[in-house]
Structure formats: C-alpha cells, structure tokens
N, C-alpha and C positions, 0 to 999 in steps of 0.2 A: 756819208756812208751810213746805211741803216745798222742799227745795233744788232748783235747776234741775239738769238732767242734760245734759251735753254729751258726745255720742258721738264717739269717735275711731275711724275705720275705716281700717285699714291694708291696702292692696291690692297684691299682687305682680303686676306686668304680665306677662300671657301670654295667648295666644288661648284656652287651656283654662280660664283663670280667670274669663272674662267671665260664664259661666253661673252659677258659684258666687257671684260678686259680685251678680248680678241677684237671686238668691234671698235673699241677706243683706240687700240694700237693701229688698226687699219685706217681709222679717221685721221690719226696723226700723220701717217705716211701719205695720205692723199691730200694734205693741205697744199693749196696753191702757193703759199709762202711756207716752204719747208722749215722745220725747226733745225737749228744748228747742232743741238745736242739733246740727248734724252737721258734722264736718270729715273729708274724705276725703284721705288721703295715698297717692298712687300711687308705688310704688317701681319705676321703669322707665318705658317709654314710655306716654304717656297715650292713645295712639290706640285701642287695643282697648277702652278703657273710656269714651271721651269722651262718647258719647251717654248711657250709663248714668248717670255721675256728674253730667252736666249737668242731667238730669231728676230727680235724686235729692232736690232741695231742700236740698243741703248749703250751709252758709253760706260754706264755703271749700274750695278744692281745691288741694292742695299737690303739686307734682311733684318727686320726689327721684330720686336715682340708683338703679340696680338693686341696688347693693351695700349700700344703707342697711339697717341692721338694724331690727327692730321697735322697739327702744328709741329709735334715732335718729329714726325716723318719728314716734313719739309725742312726742319732744322738739320736733319742728317744729310739731306740732299744738297743743301746750300753750301756745304763744305766743298762740293765738287764743281760748283758753278764758277765759270771764268769771271773774274772781276769785270764789271761793266756790262755784262750780258743781261738782257731782260729775262725775267723768269715767268714762265707760264705754268700755273698751278692747276693740275687736273686730278680727278679721281678716276678710279678704274671704270666707273659707270657713267662718266661724262663723255659724250660722243659729240665732238664739234663738227659743224658743217665744214665743207672743203674751203670756204672763204673766210672762216672765223678768225684765224690767226692773222691773215692779211689785213682784215678790217681793224683788228686791234693794234697791230704794229703801225698802221697808217695813222690811227688816232694819236699814238705816242709821238710820231714824227711831226704831226701838225701842231700839237700843243706841247711845248717844252715844259709847261708847268704841270702837266698831267703826270701823276705818279702811278696811277692805276687805271687801266682800261678794263671795264667790266662788261661782260657779254650778256646777252639775253638768254636766260635759261628757260627751256620749253619742255613740255611733257613728252617723254619718249614714245608714249602710246598715242598721243594727239599733239602733233607739232603746232597746232593752232591755239594751244592753251598755254599761257605763261605760268611758269613756276616761280621765277624770281627775276625782278628787274630793278635793282637798287634797293638800298635799305637806309632807314633813318632811325632816330630815337627820340623819345619824348623828353620832356624836361627832367624827369626823374630817371632817365637812362634805359627805359624799356625799348627793346628792339622792335621795329615796325617795318614790315615789308611794304614797299611802295606799290607793288603790283604782284599779286599772287592769285592763282586760280581763275583769272579772267581770260576770256578769249582774245587772242591777238588780232586787233584790228588796226594796228598802228597808232593807237591812241596815246601811246607813251613814247613813241619814237622821237618826239621833240625834246624829251628830257636830256639833259647833258650833265650838269654838275650835280652830284649827289653826295651824301655824307659817307656812304659805304655801299657794299654789295655783298652778295653771297661769295664766299671764298673760292668756290669751284669755278674754274675757267678764267680767273682774273689774270691779266698780264701786268707785271710790276716792272717799272723802269729800273734799268740796271744800276744806276748810280746811287739808288736808295733801297735796293732790294733787300739787303742785309738788315737795314734798320727797320724795314716794314715787315719783317718776318712774322708770321702768325704767333700769337702769344700762347704757349702751352697751358698757362694757368686757366684759360677759358674752357678747357676740356671739350673743344669742338663746337662750342656755341658762340655766335657773334664774332667769329674770328675775322671775317671780311669787314664787318662794321668797325671793329677796333682798329684794323689796319687803315681804314679810311679816316678815322679820327686822327690817328697819328700823322697820316699824310697831310691833312689840313693844318695841323699844328706845326708841321714843317714848312708850311707855305706852299704846299702843292695842292693838286686837285684830284678828285676821282671822277672820271668821265664814263658815261654809259655809251656803249657801242651796240645799238640795237641790231645792226646788220650782222653782228657776230652772234650766231645762234649755236647754242650747245644743248643737246638733248640729255636730260637727266631723268631718273625715275621719279614718279610722283611722290610727294612727301608721305612718309609713313612714320607716325609717331609711336614710340614706346612711351605711353602717357606719362607714367611716374618718372622714368629716367630722363626723358627730354625736359619735362617741367623742372626737374632738379637742376639739370645742366644750365637751362636758360636763366633760371632765377639766380643760380650761383654766379653765372657770368655777369648778370646785371649788378649784383652786390659787389662783386670783385671790381668791375669797372668803376663803380661809384667810389670805392676807396682809392682806386688808381688815378681817377680823374680829379679828385677833390683837392682843394688847396691844402697845404700842410696843416694849417691851423684847424681845419674842419675834419681831418681824418678820424681823430679820436671821437668827435661828436657823432660822425656817421657809424663808427664802430659800436658806440654805446647804444645807438638807436636800432640796431638790428633785431634784438629780442623784442622790445616793445613793438617795432614795426611788424614783426612776425605775428604777434598777437592781433594787431589791428588788421593785417592782411587775412588772418584766419577768420575774423568776423566778416570782413568784406567778401571773402570767397564763399562763406556759408550763405550770406544774403544773396550773392550772385548764383547760388545753386551749383557751386563747383567745389565740393568738399575734397575732390581728388587732388586739388592743388595744395591742400593743407600740409600733408606730410612732407612734400617737396619744399614748401616754404620754410618749415622749421629746420629741416636738414641742411638746406642751402645757408640759412642764417648762421647756424652753428659752425659749419665748415668754413664759411667766409671769415668768421671771427678768428679762427685758429690758424689760417694760412697767412701769417704775418710775413714770412719770407717771400711768398709769391707776390704779395702786394708790393713789397719793397722792390723786388726785381722789375715789376711792371711800371712802377713810378720812375725807376732809374732809366728804363728804356725810353719813357716819354721825355724825361729831362734831357737825355742825350740827343734828341732830334728836334725838340720844340724850338721854334723861332718866332712863332706868332702867338697872339692871345687867344683865349677861348672864344672871342667874338667871331672868329672865323668859322667856328663850329655851330654857334648859336643860330646863325641865319639859316642853317640847313636842318635844324630840328623840326619835327612835325608838331603842330599846335593841337590843342583840344578841338578847335574848329575843324582842322584837317581830318582828325580822326573821326569826328561826327559825320562829316561829309563822305568819307571813304567807306565807312562801315554802317551807313544808315540802313536799317533793316526795314524801313517802312514800305519798301516796294515788294517785300516778300508776299507771296500769294496767301490769301486768307481762305482757309478751309472751313473754319468753325462758323456756324450760323448764329444769328442773334439769339439771346437767351429767351426773350419773350415772356419774362416773369409777369409783367403787367398785362400786355396784350393777349397772352396765352392763358390767362385765368388764374395764375398762381397767386397773385395778390388777393384776388377775390376769394379764393379758397382759404387763405390765411385769415382774412377778415371774417368770413363766415364761421370758421372754427373759433375765432375770438368771441363772437357773439354767443355761440353755443356754450363756451366756457363760462362766460359771465352769467348766463341763465342757469347753468348747472351748478355753479359755485357761488351764487348770488350772496349767500350769507357771509362769504369770506370778505366782502367789501366792508363789512363793519367789525371784523375781528382784528385784534392787535397782532395776532400771530396764529400759527397752526400747531396742533398737537394731536396726540393719538396714534395708535399703531406703533410703528417703528420710528416715529418722529421724535426728536429731541430739539431743544434750542441750540443755537450756535453760540460761540463765545461772544462777549459783548464788545470786544475790541479787535481791530485787524491784527495787531501784534499777537493777541492771544490765539487767534485763528491759526496763524502760521507757526506759532510755537507748538501747537498740538500736532502739526504735520511733521515735526522733526523728531529725531531720536532723543529720548530723554525721559523725564518723569511723566508718568501717565496721571491723568486727572481722576482716575477711579482706581482704588486700591491703596494699600497701606504704604509700601515703599517700593512700588513697581517702577522699574526703569527698563524700557524696551523700545524696539523700533515702532514707529507709527504705521498704521495701516495706510496704504496709498490713498484710500478714500478720504482720509483727513485732509490731504492736499486738494481734493475736489471740493470739499465743504469749505475749505479756506478760500479757495478761488470764488466760490458762490457767495460766501458772506462778504467778501471784499467788494463785490459789486454794489453793496448797500452798506458802506462803512458806518453810517450813523447808527444803524440798528441791524447788525448782520442777520439776526433771526427773522427779520421781516422779509429778507430775501427768499425764505422758504415759502412764505405766503404768496409773494409775487410769482415764484416758480409755479405754484399750484394754479394760479389764475391764468398764467401764460402757457401752461403745458400743452393744451390742445393746439393753439395756433403755432407754437414752436415745433410741435410734432409734424404738423402739415408743412411748415417751411422746410424742415430738414428732409422730409420724404420727397418733397417736390424737387429739391435739388438732387437727391439720389436718383430720382426718376430721369433726370437729364442724362445720366449715364446709361439708361436702359432704353429710352425711346425718344425720338424727336417730336412725337405727336403731343400737342398741348393738352388735348383732352385726356389722353392716357396718363399724362403726368398728374393732372388734377385727380383722377380717379385713384391712382396709386397713393397720392398724398393723403387723401381722405380715408382710404382703407387702412393706412398705417396709423392715422390719429385715433381711429376707433377700434384699434386692436383690443381684444378682450383682456390680454395680460396687462396692457397699459391702463385701461380703465379700472382694472381690479387694484393695481398699485396706487391709483389716485384715490379710490374710494376707501380702501383699507390701507392707510398711508405707508408706503415703503419708498422713502426718498431715494435710496441707492438705485432701486429698480426703475423709478421714474427717470432719473438722470441717464441711466444706461439706455433706456428706450429712446430718449431724445437724441442720444449721441450715435446710436447705431446707424441711422441712415447717413449721417455725415461720414462715418467710417467707411460706408460703402461708396460714397461719392469720392472721397480722397483715395481710399485703398484701391479702387478699381483703376485708377490712373497712376498708381505709385511707380509702376515700371516706366512711365513716360517721362517723368521729371522729378528732380529733387524737391521741388516745391510741394508736389502732391505727396511724395514719400515722407517729407518732414511733417505735413499735416496729418497724414495717416498714422505716423508714429505717436504723435501726441493724443490723437483720438483713441487709438488702440490702448494706450496706457490708461486713459481715463475710463474707457469702457470696462477694462479688466479691473480697475480699482473699484468701480461700482458693482460689478458682477463677476467675481472670481470664478463662478461656476461655468462661465463661458470659455474659460481658458483652454480646456482640451479641444473644444470645437474650433476655436479661432486659431490656435497653434497648428491644428491640422490643415486648416485653410491656408495659413501662411506657408506651411511646408509644401503643399501642392502648388501654390503659386511660385514658390522658389524653384521647384523642379521644372515647371513649365517655363519659367524665365530663363533657367540655365540652358534649356533645349532651344528656345525660340528667340530669346533676346539676351545673349550672354553679357552684353555690355551694361544691362540694366540690373544685373544681380546685386550690385552693391546697394542700389536703392531699396530693393525688396528686403535685403538683409537688415538695412537700417530701421525698417518699420517696427521691428520688435525691440530695438536697443533701449529706448526710453522705458518701456514697460518692464524689461528685465532689470534695469538699474533701479527703478523705483520700487519694485516688489522683492528684490533680492534679499534685503535685510529680513523681511518677514519669512520669506521662503526658507532661508538658512536657519532661522529660529525654529520654525515648525518642523523641518526635516531633522534638525539637530535633536529635538526632544522626541522624535518618533511619531509625529502626528501629521504626516503629509496630507492626509485626506482633509485635515482642517483648513488647508489652504482654499478649499472651495466654500468655506462658510461665508454667509452674507455679512458684509461690513455694516457698521452702525449698531444700533441697539437690537439685541436679539429679541425676537417677538414671536411667541408660540400662537400664531393665529390658526384657525381651522384650515386644514389642508387636506389634499387628496391622500388617502392612505397608500402605503407602499404596495398593498395587495391589489389596489385598484388603479395602478399606474397607467394601465391601458387607456383610462379616461382622458389622459393628457393628450392623446392623439386627436381628441375631439376639439382641441384648441383652447380650452378653458383651464386656468390654473387652480380653481377652487372647486369644492364638492358641488356647490350650487352654481351651475353654468350661467355666467353672466348676471347672477343675482335674480334670475327669473322665478325661482322657487319662492323666495321671500316676497317678490313683487306680486305674484299671483295670490299668495296667502294674504297679503295685505288688503286685497280686494274681495276676500272671501271665496276665491276660486281654488280648485284643486291644484296642488303644487306638482303638476306633471310637467317635466322639463325634457323628455326624450327627444322632442322635436327641435330644441334650441340649436344643437349642433348643425342641423340641416341648413340653418341660415348662413353658415360659413361655407357650405358645400360649393357654391358657384365659384368662389375664389380658388378653392382646391382643384376643381375640374379645369378651370382655365390654366392653372399652373402646370397641370399634367400635360397640356397641349404644347407647352413652350419647347420641350426638347425635340418635338416633331417638326418644328418650323425651320425655315432657312437660317435662322439665327440660333441654331441648335446649341452652339457653344455657350452662349450667354444663358439660354434657357436651362441647359443641363447644369451649369454652374449654380444657378439660383435654386434649382430643385435639390441639388446636393447640399446647399447651404441650409435649406429648410429641413432636410432629413438629419443633418448634424444637430441642428437646434432641437428637434424632437427627440433624438436619441439622448442628447444631454439632459433634457427635462426628465425623461423617464429614468435616467441613471442617477440623477442627484436627489430625486424625491425621497429615496430610501436612506439618504445620508442624514445623520443627526449629530453633527460635530460640535454644536454650540449648546449653551445652557442659558436659560432665562430664569434666574433664581434656582428653583428646584425642578424646572420643567425642561426636558430636552427639546431642542429646536432644530427642525429639519431645514435643509437648504430649500429656499423658495424656488419652484420650477418656473415662475413667471418670466424671469429674464431669459432663460433658454427658449421658452415659447415665443418671446419677442424676436429672438433670432430666427426661429422657424417661420414666424409670420413675415419677417422681412424677406426671407427667400420666396415665400409663397406669393406675396404681392408683387415682387419684382418679376418672378416667373410669369405671373398672370399679366403683367404689363407687357412682357415680351410677346405673349400670346395675342394680346389685344393689338399690338403694334403690327405684327407680321403674320400671325397665325389665322386671322379671320379676314378674309379677302373682302367680303361684302361690308360696306360701311354700316348699313342698317343692322346687320347681325352683330357687328362690333359694338355698336351703341346699345343694343339690347342686352348683350352679355354684361357690359359695364354697369348699366343701370340696375340689372338684377343683382349683381354682386354687391354693389354699393348699398342698395336698399336692404339686403339681407344683413349686412354687417351693421348698418345703422339701427336696424330693428333689434338686433342682439345687444346693442349698447343702451337701449332705453332704460332698463333698471339701474344701470350704473350712473347714467347721467341724472337720474332723479333721486338717487340714494340719499344725498345730503338733505334734500327737502323732506323726504319720508322718514328721516331719522334712522336709516338703515346703513349708515356709514360710521366707521370708526374715527373719521376726521372730525375734529372739534376745535373750538377756540382755545388758544394757548397764549402764553407769555414768553418772556425770555429767560425763565428760570423754572427748575423743577423743585426748588427749595423754598421755604417761607421767605417772605419779603425781608424779615428781620435779618436772616442769615445773609441774604444778598447784599443788604446795606452794610453789614459788618465786613463782608468779604471785599467790598469796594474800598474799604479803609485799610484793612489789615491784610497783608499778603499771606497766602498759604494757610488759610483756615480750612479745617477738615470737619465734615459732618458725618456722623455715624447714622445711617438710615436703617431702621428696623422695619421689616414687613412680615406680619403674621401670615402663615401659609394655611392652605386648606386642609392639610394633613396634620395640623397641629404643630408643625415646625416653625422656625423663625429664620427668615432670610436676612442677612446682614451685608451691607455694602458701605464703602467709604467713599465720599465725594469731596474732592478739593475744590475750593473756590466757591463762586456764587451759584453754580448749577452743574448738574450733569449735562454734558453737551454731546452733540452728534459726532463731532470730530474727535472728542476725547475718548470715544469707545475704542476698544482694541480686541481684535479677534484672537490675539495671543492670550488674553485673559478669558474671553467668553468660551474658548475651546480648550482651556487648560485641563489636561487629563487627570492630574493628581492635585491634592490639596497642598498648597505651599505653606511654608512656616508663617508667612504674614497672614494667610487665610486662617490658620490655626489660632493666632493671637487675636484676630478680629472676632472669631467665633467664641473664644474663651471670654473675652470682654463682654460680648453681647449676652452670653449665657449668664455671666455673673450679674449683669445689670438687671435682668428680668427675673432672676431666681432668688435674689435676696442673699447671695452668698456673702461671707464675711470678707473684709479687705477694703482698702481704700481705692475703690474703682475709679473715683474721679482723678486721682493722681496718675493712675495707669493710663487713663484716657488723655490727660494733659501731656504725658511723656511722649505719646505718639502723635502729638500735634492736633488732637481732636478738641474742638471748641464747642460743638453742639451735638445733641442727640435728637433724632427725629423718629418718632413712631408714626410711620406713613399711614395716611388714610386710604381706605379701600371701600368703595360703596357696594361692592358685590361680594363681600366676604361671608363665609358660612358660620355656623355656630361654633365650630372649633376655633376658627381664626378670631371670632369676636371674643370668646372666652380668654384666649391668649392675650388679646389686646388689653382687656380689662385688668388681667393679672399683671401684665408688663407695666401698665400705667401706674398701678398701685405700688409695685416694687420700686420703680424709678423715682416716684414721688417721695419715697421713704429714704432714699439714698442721700447721704450727706455729700456736699460738694457739687450737687446737681440742682440748679435753680430752674424751676418751671417758668418758661417764658409765656406759655399759654397755648390755647387751641388755635390752630391756623387751618386754612383750606387744604394745606398739604399734610396735616396731622398735628400731633402734639409735640411741642418743641421744648427741649431743656437746654440750658447752657451750662458748660462745665466751669465751676468756680474754683479754678486752680491755675497756677502759673504754667502756661503752655510752652512746651519745648519747640524750637523752630524745626521746620522740615529739613531733613538732611540734604545737603547739596549733592550734586553729581560728583563722583570720584574723578580723579585725573584720567583714569583709563576710559571712563564713560564719556568724559568731555572730548577726549581724543577720537573715540569712536563716533560721536556725534558730529564732530567736524569733518571727519573723513567721509561719512555717509552724505552729509549735507553737500559737501564739495562735489562728490561724484554725481549726485542727483541734480545739483544746479548745472553742472557742465552738460549733462545729457539733455535736460530740458532747454537750456539755452541754445545748444546746437540745433535741436529740433525747431525751436522758434525761429532761429535765423534762417534755417532752411525753408520754413513755412511762409516767411514774410514774402508777399508778392512784390515783384519789381517790374518796371516797364519792359525789361528784356524777357522775363519769364512770361509776362502777359502776352507779348507778341509771339513768343514761341508757342504758347498754348493755342493761339488763334490759328496756327498752321496745322492743327490736328483736329479731327472731329471730336465733338463733345461726347457722343454716344460711344461706348466701349463695345467692341465686338461687332461693329457694323462696317460695311464698305471694305476698304483695303485690309483692315485687320482681320476680318472674317476669312479672307482669301489667303492669308499667309500660310 
C-alpha cells in the first residue's frame, strides 16, 4: 500500500505573496495523486493569507515569526506529521505540475533505498529553462548546481543518483523524514544538499525525478546577504562533516582562510565577496552549539562511510567542463598594435628622442631645473616614502609626499643606481608618451591611423616638451601617466580590473601633479553621478577609483589643513624651482597652449639665428587640433566628444587658476604652481576630442587624412625649438651625478649613518640661505611640500639661522660644539656661477669668517663649493618617539592595504580577459551610445 503524503507548505507573509500562494494551493489541489494532509506554516503575519489558508483544507495552520528560516518552519510542521508519512516540502511560490507528486511517489515506491525524490525546478516565466536539477559539492564543500539557467532539452533527464537537490519540492520518505529534516543552522542555504549528504551517510539515495516539474521564480540574489549565508553554510558544514580530530584544525584555519580568500577574490575582481567572507568566518567560529547539534544529528543517522559521498562530489575537471566560458561570443576586435602602426609610431618617437637628447647617452645622470638625484639604495628610496624623519631640515618628522612613493618605484626599476633611472626616463619619455597615448586612443577610436595621429600629437604636446627641456620630473611622469588614466578610467565602470588600475594611476597622477586634483575630482564626481543613473551596479567600482589616492594623500592633507594652509596642497612636489613663468596678469596666454612666456621656445630659437623674436604666429600651429576638437560634440558620438571637450576645458581652467598661486619657496624666492600639468590635461582632452572628430566627424576619407596631416605637421613644427634645445645650449637639462654634495661628504655618509651637512648659499639681495641635508645628498624623494610651503618659521629654522649667522659673522662662542650637538658634521658654502656682486662679497666674507673659526677644519675647494668639517664630538640624530613610530606604522599599514587591494584588483586573470573580450574596446560606441 502506498505511503501517505503529508505536504508542508512554508509561506512568507507579504502582500505580493498572496497571489503566488493562491496558485500553489490550487496546484496542490489539482494533483493527480492527491496529498493526504497539508500543513501551512506562515512566517510573519497571517492576515494577508487568512482567507486563502482557511479555505485550503489544511489540517493545521502554524504562525511563526517573520525571521523563521525554511528549516525552522519545517521543524514546526513535522510535529504534526503522522509517523511513516512521506513529507513533501513546498514554498508558497513553488507551483507543481499536476503530475509532479505522482511521479515522485512512484520513484519512492520503485526504489526502496531512495530517501529523497527531487523534482526538476523550472522558471515560472519560461518553463523551458531549468532553475535547478540536483546539487553536488566540491572537495572543499562548495555547493554546485548540476544544471541551472540552461534550456531544458532533456539533456539531464538521464541523471538519477545525485548528492543533493534544492530543498523546494523534495519528497522525503516517511521512515527517515524526521532524521533528514533541514538543518536550521544553515540559515536557508544548502539545506537540500545537507539533507542529501545525511541520506547517503544513512545508506540511502537521492534520486532525481525529471518528470516532476515545479515552477519557481527565477533566482534573485541579495548579493551581500546571500554570499554571507552561502559561505556560512559551507564553513558550518565543514565543521559538521569533519572527523573529530580535524574540527579544531578547521576552526583555527577560518581566519587565515578568510585572508587568503580575500586575496583570491580581489584577484578574481570580486571584492563584494570580501565582507561576507569575514563575517561568515567569524560567525562560524562562535556558533559552537550549532556545530555540536549538527554533528550529533549526523552521528544519529550515519551507517556508511564518507566514501558513499565522495563518489558524488564534482571534480575540478567537471567544473571546468561545465563552466567553460570559451564559447562566449567575442565582441572585441584585435588590438592591431603592430599591424595598425602603433609599434612604428613608438619606434619613430624613440629615434626622435635619441636625436633630440643625444648628449644624454654619454652622461652619468641628469640634473638641472627641478631634478635632484635619488637615494642610492632601494631601502633608502622606500624609507623616504614613509612617515618619519625627513632628509632635509633639522629635526623634521612629518608625512612623506605621495610623490616620494612614485620616485621610489621609479628608482627601484634600476636598483644598482637609482638615479640613473631618471636619465633612462628622459631618453624614453617620447616613445613612452606615444605608447600610452596609443592605448588611450583605443578607447576613443577603432581606426588605426587616427590612433597613431592621437599618439603623436600627445607626445609632442608643448607642456610635455617644456617639462623635458626645463626639467620637471613630476610633470613629465604625470604627462606619461595621464593617457593610461584615460585608458583605464574610461572602462572603470565595466570591470574591477579597470577600476583597480585606474585607482593606482589616479593616485600616481595626483602624487605628481596635485594641481590636477580639483579637475580630476570633478570628473570623478560627474562620472559617479552618471553611473548612479545609468549603471547603479557599477557604483562601487567608480567609488573605489579614488580610494588609494585618498589614503595615500590623507596624511599630508590633514597636516596642511591642520596648520591652515589648504592651498598649499596644490604645490608641485619635488624640489621647488622658480623658473620663468607666465605672470598672473597674463594668464590668458595659457589658452594658447604654452606654459612658458616664450611659446615653444621659438623666441630664443629665432634670436639664435639672428632673426626677430616675433612669436605671435606660433599658437596658430596648434589651431587645427583645437578646431577638430570643437567638431567632436557635433558628431554622432557626441557623448564622448562632449566629455573630452569638458575635460579640456577643466584642464585649461585649472591652469589659469593655479598660475597665480605661490604656495612654495625656493630659498628666498616664492614659487608659483607650474601650469604645465594642467595644460597636459587640457591637451589630452583636445587630442581625444580631435580623434573623435577624425573618427566619425569627417565622412570623406581624403578630408580626414588632410586634417590629420595638417594638425600633426603644425604640432611637430611647434616642437622644433624644444627638440633642438639641448644641442643649442638653450635647455636647463645638464649632466649630473648621484649627489648634490661634495664627494668627500658622500664617502663619509656611506660609512657613518645620519651625517648632516649645513649648506649655505649667498643670495642676490645680500642675504644668506641655509639648509640642512642629511646623508650623502639632497634627493628628489626626500623633498617635502610640508616644508617648502611652511607659512611660519619654526624653532628648528630659527636655530639653523642663528648658527648660520654666527658662522659667517664672527660672533663669539663655540659654534663648532653647537653644530656637533645638532648632528652636523660638515659645512658647505655652495658654489654659484651666476651670482652678482652682493652675493660674491658675502661669499668672500663668509669664507674668511669660517676659516678663522676654531673647530672647523677646511677640507678644501670642491665643484660644489668650499667644504669644512666640524672637528667636535657629534651627537647622534634623535630617533623617532614612540608616538611617531605608532603613527608611522598606522599610516604605512593603511597605505599598504589600499595599494595591495588595488594591485590585486588590477592584476589580469584569464577570466577577466575573457570577460573584457565580450565588450567593445571603444567607449561610447555602438550599444553604449544608444543606452
């Protein structure tokens, strides 16, 4: 005689659920094999369902709290089930076909060893699509659907024995129904899988019944909550299934495993899983009682070994075969870097660079302008990038500029001689600019010729060439990074890989050019608003792009704001250099595209040939680029064209705004913010907009080629003076070494730690500039905008000024002892080939006064100036205080975490590469334009 069937229907109370419950109750009544009893468990208020369940013929109605899980609700209902009756588990939105129960009961009757008969769950909106048909798990316990989201073509109807199934709609044999009740500790995840595992350990089977079809809603994930429940269920089952001796080992592994999974998920471009991972690990570790109950439930039913389960697990090969993405359609076209002329453009720029900077091939290093050597060791480079003692100043302890991290990374590329990396950078600057701009052009246009034109226009940008000829390393690096920021940032909404790359590039660009912060923050804010409106699921990626920049710059920001100098945050990093610049009264000239008073150096170029220095016509050479850019918003790709024009406008406004700011000081001279970096941003917008116009704005091929040639010829012509400046002696770039101090000092500093040198420099106004340098040289990464923009004289500055004055004035007192007490081992009266009469007179008087001082031994004349050593017992440099060390550790940890997360997100993987191929390379074209 067939066993009785008791249906348990769990309903979640809500107004929207009433119609679904009505359909399910109707489907239960229409079963060809009627149920013998029905119990309805309502989780939440009974009011929306009262009339439905009252007329359903249910033998019992149980009202439970809204927080009750499916397993908890079934537990309440099982108390009302007649012993020996099979239990049919349903949810209020599970609508079985008329023959579903008959097929499942027939399966139980045919197979006495079958404990659970599992139906085929199909999409209620499309009955031909499978939602779930059996479950298994990996070696480490991760739940895996055997068939989900596929069209039902009968391909899985031959499956019979499986490890588990979705809990909805399963029919459980009566003699084991109580022992196989869903486990409440799983919180609604993997309940059917766990029931199947226990059934197999009891010597029973889980059979699929494909003819039993139940319609359910399509899966809808509450991402964070579902990730948490699924991971918690996996960890809980791991503790419940493990041998007794391994439980503690598994428990101890959860936190290290969470850290490892964090790294893996970041590499997999899935940071949303990270909070759920840590929350699940912590909760699983504290639920000792739930684990004990689950293990007791398994012990009470188990009669077979785990070998009965192992045979039904999915293997790695099964996963690869089931989830192989290689068949996905490929949208992205080939890059065509070589066949499209990109490689030839880079090679041509390399040849131009070698010709323009031919002298550098024989130089040991580069100097001049804002250039300084780098630290001699990799460890020294990275120590400059950390919070702590600064290498310039008496007892200065402060946060490092983010630019110090950029110089540390650059120097680490040539660890044998980090300063030589600057020379290599100068030689490779032009081809690197072409390379970066060519890749940025792939986001703008699919045309190979237009990409090459955009790359060459970017490499010969007036602001870039000016930064190379009159050396400004921070601006050079910023110019090289900006196109890569466009390349990654334009696709940041698409993937976590692009967002991670963009976040690192944005941090590096702002480290090199803080004056771009207002413009780039505004661009980010606009992108965030557009993403919220058009792609809400991508908001987290866009938000992340600013996180590393914020974390890296926050210590300096807090310090500047705390002392009331927020405008100083825009100061150029590195060595302050008061070079000739456009006056604030003539800032309108920046709209012509040149950052210096002599546009492109044409005035000096013409004068050198004895020609009139008339340069009014030079800006006209850039006019074709500007005219092409204006066309871009009028094309069918008006969104990209408008965005690039707005970017150009923001760059120009930034240049005009910052040129009047003088936040820093170079000895006694105020230093304005250099507008060249902002003009580079404006030029990027112009050339990208021009590329859009060349791509779709000019229909005739001949016209497109003519405009491109005219624009390129004009920009190249404007670049002639800059590219010949080194050969004509019109450049501040000169040969340099790895130190700014005499060789004797450098040799001593290599032997003795923390040697300080007092550097005295006579000024044109008759004054004396004094600075203190620790170690073997003043370095590029050792500079600090917190010092160069300091608004008031500190106590340390007063002491240095007093000692310097006493040195050169012949005042009484043991000045050598005072110098030694501060850790000063040498005094250098710096050389200057361009000093005037006042400075020369001061130099002679200072030399005489210092020579007459006791305790100061003249080392001699050096190319760097006159050097004396302090003949007294030198006091060691004061170490960091405990508070400073704690601050340094906290800042370093926060910055390392931010950079590490960004790096892990940016690392490409085969999966991210395949996902990228399914989207077009050009942004704002095709389907994205029509959204």
